[in-house]
Structures are given as structure tokens and as C-alpha cells.
C-alpha positions in Angstrom: -184.7 -4.6 -58.9 -183.0 -6.1 -61.7 -179.4 -7.9 -61.1 -177.2 -10.0 -62.9 -174.0 -11.9 -61.9 -171.7 -12.0 -64.8 -169.3 -15.1 -64.4 -166.6 -16.7 -66.4 -167.2 -20.2 -65.5 -170.1 -22.6 -64.1 -169.9 -22.4 -60.4 -168.7 -18.9 -60.0 -172.0 -17.6 -59.6 -172.3 -20.0 -56.2 -168.8 -19.5 -55.0 -168.8 -16.0 -55.2 -172.1 -14.7 -54.4 -174.8 -17.5 -54.4 -176.2 -16.4 -51.2 -176.6 -13.0 -52.1 -178.4 -13.9 -55.1 -180.7 -16.2 -53.2 -181.6 -13.3 -50.8 -182.1 -10.9 -53.5 -184.7 -13.6 -54.9 -186.1 -13.8 -51.7 -186.6 -10.1 -51.4 -188.8 -10.3 -54.7 -185.9 -9.0 -57.2 -185.4 -10.3 -60.8 -182.3 -12.1 -60.7 -180.1 -13.7 -63.8 -176.6 -15.2 -64.0 -174.9 -14.6 -67.1 -172.4 -17.4 -68.2 -170.1 -15.6 -70.6 -167.4 -18.3 -71.7 -167.0 -21.7 -72.8 -164.5 -23.7 -71.0 -161.1 -24.6 -72.8 -159.2 -26.7 -70.6 -159.3 -30.6 -71.1 -161.2 -31.1 -68.2 -163.9 -28.6 -68.9 -164.1 -29.7 -72.6 -164.5 -33.2 -71.5 -167.5 -32.7 -69.1 -169.0 -29.4 -70.7 -172.5 -30.8 -71.3 -172.5 -32.2 -67.6 -171.1 -28.9 -66.3 -174.1 -26.9 -68.2 -176.7 -29.4 -66.6 -175.2 -28.7 -63.3 -175.0 -25.0 -63.9 -178.9 -25.1 -64.6 -179.5 -27.3 -61.6 -177.4 -24.9 -59.4 -179.4 -21.7 -60.7 -182.7 -23.6 -60.0 -181.5 -24.2 -56.4 -181.0 -20.4 -55.9 -184.0 -19.4 -57.6 -182.2 -17.4 -60.4 -182.5 -17.4 -64.2 -179.5 -19.0 -66.2 -178.7 -17.0 -69.1 -176.1 -18.1 -71.6 -174.4 -15.4 -73.7 -174.7 -15.6 -77.5 -172.0 -16.3 -78.8 -170.4 -18.3 -75.9 -166.6 -17.2 -76.5 -163.8 -19.6 -75.9 -161.9 -18.7 -72.7 -158.5 -19.5 -74.2 -158.8 -16.5 -76.4 -160.6 -14.1 -74.1 -157.5 -11.9 -73.4 -157.3 -11.1 -76.7 -161.0 -10.6 -77.4 -162.2 -8.3 -74.3 -164.0 -6.0 -76.8 -165.9 -8.7 -78.1 -166.7 -10.1 -74.7 -168.0 -6.4 -73.9 -170.2 -6.7 -76.7 -171.6 -9.8 -75.6 -171.9 -8.6 -71.9 -173.5 -5.3 -72.8 -177.1 -5.9 -73.6 -177.3 -7.8 -70.0 -175.5 -4.9 -68.3 -178.0 -2.6 -69.9 -181.1 -4.8 -68.6 -179.6 -4.8 -65.0 -179.6 -2.2 -62.2 -176.9 -4.0 -60.1 -174.3 -6.2 -61.4 -171.9 -8.8 -59.6 -168.8 -9.8 -61.2 -165.2 -11.1 -60.6 -162.8 -9.1 -58.6 -160.2 -7.5 -61.2 -157.4 -8.6 -59.2 -158.1 -12.4 -59.3 -155.1 -14.8 -59.9 -157.4 -16.4 -62.9 -156.9 -14.4 -66.0 -160.6 -15.1 -67.5 -162.0 -13.7 -64.5 -159.9 -10.6 -65.0 -161.1 -10.3 -68.4 -164.6 -10.8 -67.4 -164.2 -8.1 -65.1 -162.7 -5.7 -67.3 -165.3 -6.1 -69.7 -167.7 -5.2 -67.3 -165.7 -2.1 -66.4 -165.8 -1.0 -69.8 -169.5 -1.5 -70.2 -170.2 0.4 -67.0 -168.3 3.4 -67.6 -170.6 5.9 -66.0 -170.7 8.5 -68.7 -172.3 6.1 -70.8 -174.7 4.0 -68.3 -174.5 4.1 -64.6 -174.8 0.5 -62.9 -174.0 -0.4 -59.4 -171.1 -3.0 -59.5 -170.0 -5.3 -56.7 -166.9 -7.5 -57.1 -167.2 -11.1 -55.4 -164.4 -13.3 -54.3 -163.9 -16.9 -55.7 -161.9 -19.3 -53.6 -158.7 -20.6 -54.9 -158.6 -17.4 -57.2 -159.2 -14.2 -55.4 -157.2 -15.5 -52.3 -154.1 -16.9 -54.3 -153.1 -13.7 -56.0 -149.9 -11.6 -55.4 -150.7 -9.3 -52.8 -154.2 -10.5 -51.9 -155.6 -7.0 -52.0 -159.4 -8.0 -51.9 -160.5 -5.7 -49.1 -164.4 -5.8 -48.9 -166.4 -2.5 -47.9 -169.8 -4.4 -48.3 -171.1 -7.4 -46.3 -174.4 -9.3 -47.2 -175.8 -11.0 -44.1 -177.5 -14.2 -45.2 -180.2 -16.2 -43.3 -179.6 -19.8 -42.4 -181.8 -21.0 -45.3 -179.9 -18.7 -47.8 -176.5 -20.4 -46.7 -178.1 -23.6 -47.2 -179.1 -23.0 -50.6 -175.7 -21.9 -51.3 -174.3 -24.9 -50.3 -176.9 -27.2 -51.9 -176.2 -25.2 -55.2 -172.4 -26.1 -54.9 -173.2 -29.7 -54.4 -175.1 -29.8 -57.7 -171.8 -29.5 -59.3 -170.4 -33.2 -59.8 -167.1 -32.3 -61.4 -165.9 -28.9 -60.0 -165.2 -29.7 -56.2 -161.5 -29.0 -55.2 -159.5 -28.2 -52.1 -160.5 -24.9 -50.8 -164.1 -24.6 -52.8 -165.8 -27.6 -51.4 -169.3 -27.4 -49.6 -167.6 -27.5 -46.3 -164.8 -24.7 -47.3 -167.7 -22.4 -48.6 -169.8 -22.9 -45.1 -166.4 -21.9 -43.3 -165.8 -18.6 -45.3 -169.6 -17.7 -44.9 -168.9 -18.0 -41.2 -165.7 -16.1 -41.3 -167.3 -13.3 -43.3 -170.3 -13.4 -40.8 -168.1 -13.4 -37.9 -166.4 -9.9 -39.5 -169.7 -8.2 -39.0 -171.2 -10.0 -35.9 -173.6 -12.4 -37.7 -173.7 -16.2 -38.5 -173.4 -16.1 -42.3 -172.1 -13.4 -44.8 -170.8 -13.0 -48.1 -168.3 -9.9 -48.7 -167.9 -7.8 -51.7 -165.7 -5.0 -53.2 -167.7 -2.1 -54.3 -166.6 -1.1 -57.7 -169.3 1.5 -58.7 -172.1 2.8 -56.5 -174.8 5.6 -57.3 -176.9 7.1 -54.5 
């Protein structure tokens, strides 16, 4: 299977579905992570080169291929450029059979824009792709209503969970309360407890074809 995670920011791939990406790699699948936007906030601009290095290192830990959108659109203007973002994302969606992306109800407007671009790119009358929305701590869980209600859980081995944590540890500028390595481990335990296993990640199924 060919799978792509379409993300707004470096570290979203680890926070949202890092363990699942590692599992897909272990099962012999071709897995990519598409970084679709360039950070526009002062901290992101200041540390951008370092963040890109950390992104590549995190992908290496997970065993996935990092891919950079061409062009990398500025995140501050993406709300008005969803069509342009769609055009950037589309070739990667066409390559993939399964797409992982931000949940459409995230409090972060840039996450919502990336989700919207994937929604447009995967309209079933044009192309059928299985689409799964992941949760990002401090974004998905802080929206009004907190409506993220997963229907799909991916059980992770101890090694896959460890690789997710090791990938997060490569990010030298992105740690924050709610998204530390310890926080991620607790969340994997929580999602695992919901299905009776040690570690898991959870997803909302946006599109699925059997």
C-alpha cells in the first residue's frame, strides 16, 4: 500500500500518527510525509532551518520518506489560498491509496485548511482514497465542542510506540505542555486502554472504500 500523511507543520506527523506510520513501514508499505506549508509565526521563522532538519530526522526515526511541497505556501495566507494548497497536495494524494490528515474540527485554522484541501482532492467522483483524520494535542482537544470521536484505532507495538517518542524527541524547538514525550506516551496508553491494549492511536474515518 502507498500511504501519505499530509501535515501543516513539522512535528504534526509524529503527534498525530507517528506510531501508525511506523507500523505501516514495518508491514512493508511505502509511506511518505508531505510537509505542505512554511511556518509564518516569529518562532517558526527564526528556527525554520533547524525545524526542517528535525523534521527530516523524525522521519528517519519513523522510517518514512519526507516530502516537501513545491511550492511551500506561507501558512499565514493559506486560508485565502485553499485552492492553491489543493493543487500542491493533489499529486501526492493521487500517488497514495491511504491519506492521513488533520481533523477538520481542529482549533488551529491552518490544520483546518490542510484538511479542507485534502477533502477537495479526495471527492469520490474524481478519485477514491481512504482518508483518516488524526488528533494533534493542544489543537484537536482544545476546539469548541471537542467533537473528535474516533471510529478507528491502530494498535501499536512497544517498539512502534518507542519510535514515535524518539521521533518527537528529535524536535528541539517544539516541546510544549500537552505535547511532550511524556504527554504522547500517556495519550497512547489512553487510546490503548479504550481498546484493551497497551498502546494505540485513534482516527476519525473521513472516507473509506471496501
